[in-house]
KOLPA-798600 format. One line per 2 residues: their letters; for each residue y, z, x of N, C-alpha, C. Coordinates in nm, 3 decimals. Atoms other than C-alpha are relative to their C-alpha. Last residue first. Example, Ala and Ser with C-alpha at 12.3 -4.5 7.8 and 13.67 -1.06 7.14 Angstrom:
// residues 2
SA = -0.119/-0.006/-0.082/-0.106/0.714/1.367/0.109/0.073/-0.077  -0.119/0.000/0.089/-0.450/0.780/1.230/0.120/0.000/0.090
END
This chain:
// residues 95
GA = 0.086/0.081/0.086/-3.987/-0.973/3.048/-0.080/-0.091/0.078  0.088/-0.077/0.090/-3.695/-0.823/3.229/-0.081/-0.096/-0.082
FQ = 0.104/0.077/0.064/-3.504/-0.956/3.531/-0.083/0.093/-0.089  0.134/-0.043/-0.037/-3.192/-0.759/3.610/-0.102/-0.077/-0.080
RM = 0.071/-0.070/0.107/-2.875/-0.955/3.570/-0.138/0.038/0.048  0.142/-0.017/-0.026/-2.634/-1.059/3.841/-0.061/0.080/-0.114
TW = 0.054/-0.121/0.063/-2.296/-1.196/3.739/-0.150/0.008/0.026  0.066/-0.089/-0.096/-2.183/-1.451/3.994/-0.045/0.131/-0.062
LR = 0.070/0.058/-0.114/-1.947/-1.624/3.752/-0.055/0.109/0.089  0.053/-0.106/-0.084/-1.862/-1.437/3.438/-0.082/-0.059/0.115
GR = -0.099/-0.106/-0.005/-1.641/-1.660/3.225/-0.042/0.115/0.092  -0.115/0.046/-0.078/-1.856/-1.963/3.301/0.106/0.108/0.013
YG = -0.038/-0.108/-0.090/-2.169/-1.779/3.187/0.120/-0.040/0.087  0.101/-0.003/-0.105/-2.236/-1.990/2.882/0.034/0.121/0.088
TP = -0.040/0.095/-0.105/-1.911/-2.025/2.697/-0.105/-0.011/0.110  -0.024/0.133/0.060/-2.048/-1.863/2.378/0.036/-0.105/0.103
HI = -0.141/0.036/0.001/-2.186/-1.571/2.587/0.019/-0.141/-0.057  -0.074/-0.094/0.084/-2.523/-1.412/2.511/0.148/-0.034/-0.008
GR = -0.092/-0.089/-0.070/-2.736/-1.696/2.638/0.081/0.083/-0.095  -0.079/0.079/-0.095/-2.913/-1.999/2.494/0.106/0.083/0.068
TF = 0.092/0.072/-0.089/-3.196/-1.811/2.323/0.076/-0.086/0.100  -0.043/-0.006/-0.140/-2.942/-1.565/2.182/-0.095/-0.068/0.098
PY = 0.079/-0.100/-0.070/-3.125/-1.527/1.847/0.026/0.004/0.149  0.140/-0.040/0.020/-2.846/-1.493/1.732/-0.086/-0.125/-0.013
AG = 0.037/-0.034/0.139/-2.525/-1.653/1.854/-0.149/0.035/-0.006  -0.077/-0.112/0.052/-2.354/-1.667/2.194/-0.032/0.041/-0.140
PV = -0.025/-0.111/-0.093/-2.485/-2.011/2.287/0.088/0.108/-0.064  -0.111/0.027/-0.091/-2.590/-2.218/1.985/0.018/0.119/0.093
GL = -0.130/-0.052/0.039/-2.913/-2.230/1.788/0.107/-0.039/0.103  -0.068/-0.079/-0.103/-3.235/-2.288/1.971/0.131/0.060/-0.045
DS = -0.141/0.036/-0.003/-3.455/-2.400/1.686/0.075/0.092/0.094  -0.046/0.032/-0.137/-3.813/-2.326/1.792/0.147/-0.042/0.004
AR = -0.026/-0.123/-0.073/-3.903/-2.145/1.470/0.054/-0.027/0.139  -0.135/-0.048/0.031/-3.861/-2.473/1.279/0.033/0.129/0.077
DG = 0.003/-0.145/-0.012/-4.165/-2.621/1.452/0.140/0.056/-0.020  0.027/-0.064/0.129/-4.191/-2.977/1.323/-0.004/0.151/0.005
AV = -0.038/0.080/0.117/-4.215/-3.128/1.669/-0.042/0.072/-0.127  -0.047/-0.088/0.107/-4.247/-2.849/1.926/0.041/-0.076/-0.126
DL = 0.080/-0.121/0.004/-4.449/-3.017/2.199/0.038/0.093/-0.114  0.129/0.030/0.062/-4.304/-3.360/2.128/-0.085/0.125/-0.012
AT = -0.012/-0.015/0.145/-3.957/-3.225/2.199/-0.130/-0.028/-0.071  -0.098/0.091/0.062/-4.061/-3.198/2.561/0.010/0.032/-0.149
YL = -0.009/-0.017/0.143/-4.241/-2.953/2.792/0.109/-0.093/-0.054  -0.110/0.066/0.069/-4.352/-3.038/3.143/-0.009/0.029/-0.150
PA = -0.104/0.042/-0.095/-4.574/-2.867/3.403/0.123/-0.064/-0.065  0.007/0.144/-0.026/-4.766/-2.681/3.132/0.109/-0.039/0.099
VE = -0.131/0.063/0.012/-4.781/-2.304/3.160/-0.017/-0.146/0.036  0.000/0.135/-0.055/-5.107/-2.118/3.097/0.135/-0.065/-0.026
AE = -0.009/0.110/0.096/-5.040/-1.753/3.029/0.002/-0.133/0.071  0.124/0.077/-0.010/-5.157/-1.506/3.295/0.000/-0.118/-0.096
SN = 0.101/-0.035/0.099/-4.807/-1.373/3.334/-0.123/-0.086/0.023  0.026/-0.143/-0.002/-4.536/-1.359/3.598/-0.104/0.043/-0.103
VF = -0.022/-0.065/0.129/-4.533/-1.731/3.667/-0.036/0.147/0.012  -0.128/-0.071/-0.004/-4.498/-1.929/3.991/0.034/0.056/-0.139
AI = -0.079/0.020/0.120/-4.861/-2.035/4.029/0.126/0.087/0.009  -0.058/-0.122/0.056/-5.018/-2.067/4.371/0.083/-0.034/-0.121
ER = 0.109/-0.085/0.049/-5.248/-2.361/4.454/0.057/0.124/-0.070  0.028/-0.120/-0.079/-4.958/-2.597/4.484/-0.112/0.080/-0.064
TE = -0.030/-0.123/0.074/-4.964/-2.946/4.337/-0.036/0.120/0.088  0.060/-0.126/-0.047/-4.940/-3.275/4.520/0.037/0.114/-0.094
GR = -0.071/-0.086/-0.096/-4.860/-3.596/4.342/-0.079/0.123/0.037  0.014/0.054/-0.137/-5.083/-3.860/4.183/0.061/0.091/0.105
AF = 0.141/-0.009/-0.039/-5.127/-3.660/3.860/-0.023/-0.050/0.142  0.029/-0.140/-0.032/-4.748/-3.612/3.837/-0.146/0.016/0.047
RA = -0.060/-0.030/-0.130/-4.688/-3.987/3.853/-0.031/0.140/0.044  0.070/0.080/-0.099/-4.938/-4.047/3.571/0.055/0.025/0.138
RW = 0.130/-0.066/-0.026/-4.795/-3.756/3.374/-0.080/-0.078/0.103  -0.024/-0.116/-0.085/-4.443/-3.903/3.411/-0.132/0.067/0.035
AE = -0.034/0.051/-0.135/-4.558/-4.241/3.279/0.024/0.117/0.095  0.125/0.053/-0.057/-4.725/-4.067/2.982/0.023/-0.053/0.141
VE = 0.082/-0.115/-0.036/-4.409/-3.863/2.919/-0.132/-0.048/0.061  -0.058/-0.060/-0.118/-4.191/-4.176/2.926/-0.084/0.118/0.049
AR = 0.025/0.093/-0.113/-4.423/-4.355/2.682/0.055/0.060/0.130  0.143/-0.007/-0.030/-4.421/-4.054/2.445/-0.034/-0.089/0.120
LK = 0.026/-0.124/-0.070/-4.042/-4.036/2.469/-0.147/0.015/0.036  -0.055/0.015/-0.135/-4.010/-4.401/2.374/-0.027/0.124/0.083
DL = 0.091/0.093/-0.070/-4.242/-4.348/2.077/0.048/-0.022/0.145  0.122/-0.074/-0.035/-4.038/-4.042/1.977/-0.101/-0.088/0.072
EA = -0.033/-0.094/-0.108/-3.712/-4.240/1.995/-0.124/0.079/0.043  -0.016/0.081/-0.122/-3.868/-4.523/1.790/0.034/0.088/0.119
RQ = 0.134/0.038/-0.044/-3.986/-4.270/1.531/0.006/-0.083/0.128  0.063/-0.119/-0.057/-3.637/-4.124/1.512/-0.140/-0.029/0.050
ES = -0.063/-0.029/-0.130/-3.486/-4.467/1.464/-0.063/0.118/0.068  0.052/0.100/-0.094/-3.742/-4.549/1.190/0.064/0.016/0.139
IT = 0.137/-0.031/-0.034/-3.662/-4.222/1.015/-0.056/-0.099/0.101  -0.002/-0.119/-0.083/-3.288/-4.284/1.022/-0.141/0.036/0.048
ES = -0.054/0.038/-0.129/-3.328/-4.637/0.893/-0.001/0.118/0.097  0.104/0.078/-0.069/-3.561/-4.517/0.615/0.049/-0.048/0.137
LS = 0.099/-0.093/-0.054/-3.313/-4.245/0.514/-0.107/-0.078/0.078  0.105/-0.037/0.095/-3.040/-4.502/0.469/-0.101/0.091/0.070
RT = 0.121/0.070/-0.028/-2.742/-4.495/0.692/-0.102/0.043/-0.102  0.117/-0.052/0.069/-2.390/-4.404/0.603/-0.118/-0.088/0.035
ST = 0.089/0.105/0.050/-2.099/-4.452/0.833/-0.120/0.065/-0.067  0.144/-0.036/0.008/-1.808/-4.228/0.891/-0.079/-0.117/-0.049
M = 0.068/0.077/0.103/-1.465/-4.327/1.010/-0.148/0.038/0.003
END
């Protein structure tokens, strides 16, 4: 059975979810600020990497759509089943 919701209900639910996410991120940032951080960075580039990324960081960015596993642009892997069909496959790191 399908249900229909009005656009305003959907938008208000999405706004409530985003507000909840904002509150959770702020609480996380407060806990993160109190914790220890390492001096060394674990990245292979000079690019600044935030300690946490959420949907708030890419809101409205259509280019960030991930698609599905096994389909172009392969951001979620090259196999539709993930890597369950090829356990223990080693891949060379590139990029």
